[in-house]
ChimeraX commands (.cxc) that place a marker at each C-alpha (Angstrom):
marker #1 position 0.00,0.00,0.00 radius 0.5
marker #1 position 1.29,3.43,-0.89 radius 0.5
marker #1 position 1.66,5.94,1.87 radius 0.5
marker #1 position 0.00,9.33,1.78 radius 0.5
marker #1 position 0.90,12.66,3.29 radius 0.5
marker #1 position -0.96,14.93,5.66 radius 0.5
marker #1 position -1.09,18.58,4.59 radius 0.5
marker #1 position 1.54,20.85,6.11 radius 0.5
marker #1 position 0.51,22.58,9.29 radius 0.5
marker #1 position 1.45,26.20,9.81 radius 0.5
marker #1 position 2.11,27.13,13.43 radius 0.5
marker #1 position 3.86,29.91,15.27 radius 0.5
marker #1 position 7.61,29.35,15.71 radius 0.5
marker #1 position 7.25,29.29,19.51 radius 0.5
marker #1 position 4.69,26.50,19.27 radius 0.5
marker #1 position 6.90,24.42,17.00 radius 0.5
marker #1 position 9.81,24.96,19.39 radius 0.5
marker #1 position 7.66,23.81,22.32 radius 0.5
marker #1 position 6.68,20.67,20.40 radius 0.5
marker #1 position 10.28,19.91,19.46 radius 0.5
marker #1 position 11.39,20.35,23.07 radius 0.5
marker #1 position 8.75,17.88,24.23 radius 0.5
marker #1 position 9.91,15.10,21.90 radius 0.5
marker #1 position 11.41,11.98,23.42 radius 0.5
marker #1 position 14.92,11.10,22.29 radius 0.5
marker #1 position 13.62,8.44,19.88 radius 0.5
marker #1 position 10.81,10.60,18.41 radius 0.5
marker #1 position 10.69,12.75,15.33 radius 0.5
marker #1 position 8.30,15.60,14.75 radius 0.5
marker #1 position 6.57,13.47,12.12 radius 0.5
marker #1 position 6.16,10.45,14.40 radius 0.5
marker #1 position 4.88,12.70,17.20 radius 0.5
marker #1 position 2.34,14.30,14.87 radius 0.5
marker #1 position 1.21,10.93,13.50 radius 0.5
marker #1 position 0.75,9.52,17.01 radius 0.5
marker #1 position -1.21,12.60,18.10 radius 0.5
marker #1 position -3.51,12.25,15.09 radius 0.5
marker #1 position -4.03,8.53,15.73 radius 0.5
marker #1 position -4.89,9.18,19.39 radius 0.5
marker #1 position -7.32,11.95,18.49 radius 0.5
marker #1 position -9.06,9.73,15.92 radius 0.5
marker #1 position -9.37,6.97,18.53 radius 0.5
marker #1 position -10.67,9.45,21.13 radius 0.5
marker #1 position -13.31,10.75,18.71 radius 0.5
marker #1 position -14.41,7.23,17.81 radius 0.5
marker #1 position -14.81,6.36,21.50 radius 0.5
marker #1 position -16.68,9.62,22.09 radius 0.5
marker #1 position -19.02,8.92,19.17 radius 0.5
marker #1 position -19.75,5.43,20.50 radius 0.5
marker #1 position -20.39,6.86,23.97 radius 0.5
marker #1 position -22.85,9.40,22.59 radius 0.5
marker #1 position -24.60,6.71,20.52 radius 0.5
marker #1 position -25.02,4.54,23.64 radius 0.5
marker #1 position -26.38,7.52,25.58 radius 0.5
marker #1 position -28.91,8.37,22.87 radius 0.5
marker #1 position -29.98,4.73,22.67 radius 0.5
marker #1 position -30.41,4.64,26.45 radius 0.5
marker #1 position -32.40,7.89,26.37 radius 0.5
marker #1 position -34.71,6.50,23.69 radius 0.5
marker #1 position -35.17,3.26,25.64 radius 0.5
marker #1 position -36.04,5.23,28.80 radius 0.5
marker #1 position -38.55,7.37,26.90 radius 0.5
marker #1 position -40.12,4.29,25.40 radius 0.5
marker #1 position -40.37,2.38,28.68 radius 0.5
marker #1 position -40.97,5.38,30.92 radius 0.5
marker #1 position -38.39,3.93,33.31 radius 0.5
marker #1 position -36.07,6.59,34.72 radius 0.5
marker #1 position -33.66,6.67,37.67 radius 0.5
marker #1 position -32.78,9.68,39.78 radius 0.5
marker #1 position -29.18,10.81,40.00 radius 0.5
marker #1 position -29.33,10.04,43.72 radius 0.5
marker #1 position -30.32,6.41,43.05 radius 0.5
marker #1 position -27.59,6.00,40.44 radius 0.5
marker #1 position -24.93,7.43,42.74 radius 0.5
marker #1 position -26.12,5.22,45.59 radius 0.5
marker #1 position -25.80,2.18,43.33 radius 0.5
marker #1 position -22.33,3.20,42.18 radius 0.5
marker #1 position -21.22,3.75,45.78 radius 0.5
marker #1 position -22.48,0.26,46.67 radius 0.5
marker #1 position -20.57,-1.25,43.72 radius 0.5
marker #1 position -17.40,0.59,44.74 radius 0.5
marker #1 position -17.71,-0.52,48.36 radius 0.5
marker #1 position -18.12,-4.13,47.22 radius 0.5
marker #1 position -14.98,-3.95,45.07 radius 0.5
marker #1 position -12.98,-2.28,47.83 radius 0.5
marker #1 position -13.91,-5.11,50.24 radius 0.5
marker #1 position -12.51,-7.77,47.91 radius 0.5
marker link #1:1,2 radius 0.2
marker link #1:2,3 radius 0.2
marker link #1:3,4 radius 0.2
marker link #1:4,5 radius 0.2
marker link #1:5,6 radius 0.2
marker link #1:6,7 radius 0.2
marker link #1:7,8 radius 0.2
marker link #1:8,9 radius 0.2
marker link #1:9,10 radius 0.2
marker link #1:10,11 radius 0.2
marker link #1:11,12 radius 0.2
marker link #1:12,13 radius 0.2
marker link #1:13,14 radius 0.2
marker link #1:14,15 radius 0.2
marker link #1:15,16 radius 0.2
marker link #1:16,17 radius 0.2
marker link #1:17,18 radius 0.2
marker link #1:18,19 radius 0.2
marker link #1:19,20 radius 0.2
marker link #1:20,21 radius 0.2
marker link #1:21,22 radius 0.2
marker link #1:22,23 radius 0.2
marker link #1:23,24 radius 0.2
marker link #1:24,25 radius 0.2
marker link #1:25,26 radius 0.2
marker link #1:26,27 radius 0.2
marker link #1:27,28 radius 0.2
marker link #1:28,29 radius 0.2
marker link #1:29,30 radius 0.2
marker link #1:30,31 radius 0.2
marker link #1:31,32 radius 0.2
marker link #1:32,33 radius 0.2
marker link #1:33,34 radius 0.2
marker link #1:34,35 radius 0.2
marker link #1:35,36 radius 0.2
marker link #1:36,37 radius 0.2
marker link #1:37,38 radius 0.2
marker link #1:38,39 radius 0.2
marker link #1:39,40 radius 0.2
marker link #1:40,41 radius 0.2
marker link #1:41,42 radius 0.2
marker link #1:42,43 radius 0.2
marker link #1:43,44 radius 0.2
marker link #1:44,45 radius 0.2
marker link #1:45,46 radius 0.2
marker link #1:46,47 radius 0.2
marker link #1:47,48 radius 0.2
marker link #1:48,49 radius 0.2
marker link #1:49,50 radius 0.2
marker link #1:50,51 radius 0.2
marker link #1:51,52 radius 0.2
marker link #1:52,53 radius 0.2
marker link #1:53,54 radius 0.2
marker link #1:54,55 radius 0.2
marker link #1:55,56 radius 0.2
marker link #1:56,57 radius 0.2
marker link #1:57,58 radius 0.2
marker link #1:58,59 radius 0.2
marker link #1:59,60 radius 0.2
marker link #1:60,61 radius 0.2
marker link #1:61,62 radius 0.2
marker link #1:62,63 radius 0.2
marker link #1:63,64 radius 0.2
marker link #1:64,65 radius 0.2
marker link #1:65,66 radius 0.2
marker link #1:66,67 radius 0.2
marker link #1:67,68 radius 0.2
marker link #1:68,69 radius 0.2
marker link #1:69,70 radius 0.2
marker link #1:70,71 radius 0.2
marker link #1:71,72 radius 0.2
marker link #1:72,73 radius 0.2
marker link #1:73,74 radius 0.2
marker link #1:74,75 radius 0.2
marker link #1:75,76 radius 0.2
marker link #1:76,77 radius 0.2
marker link #1:77,78 radius 0.2
marker link #1:78,79 radius 0.2
marker link #1:79,80 radius 0.2
marker link #1:80,81 radius 0.2
marker link #1:81,82 radius 0.2
marker link #1:82,83 radius 0.2
marker link #1:83,84 radius 0.2
marker link #1:84,85 radius 0.2
marker link #1:85,86 radius 0.2
marker link #1:86,87 radius 0.2
view
């Protein structure tokens, strides 16, 4: 498979200098940029899936009329946490 390029990114010199200073000894500016893009794509995918699950849950609650108060949810989470901390 042929590789492709990402368009050049214009930044202020101080910003580029800050990026270069943050590189690990085995990193290049290109590898840093590629990794940052990959992580952002992954983050956005996870965020999209999270939102889709939330919308599905909202629709299910509207359909069933079954809702839980924030207090009940937090109580349940506290109980789950206490159970895990005991083990």
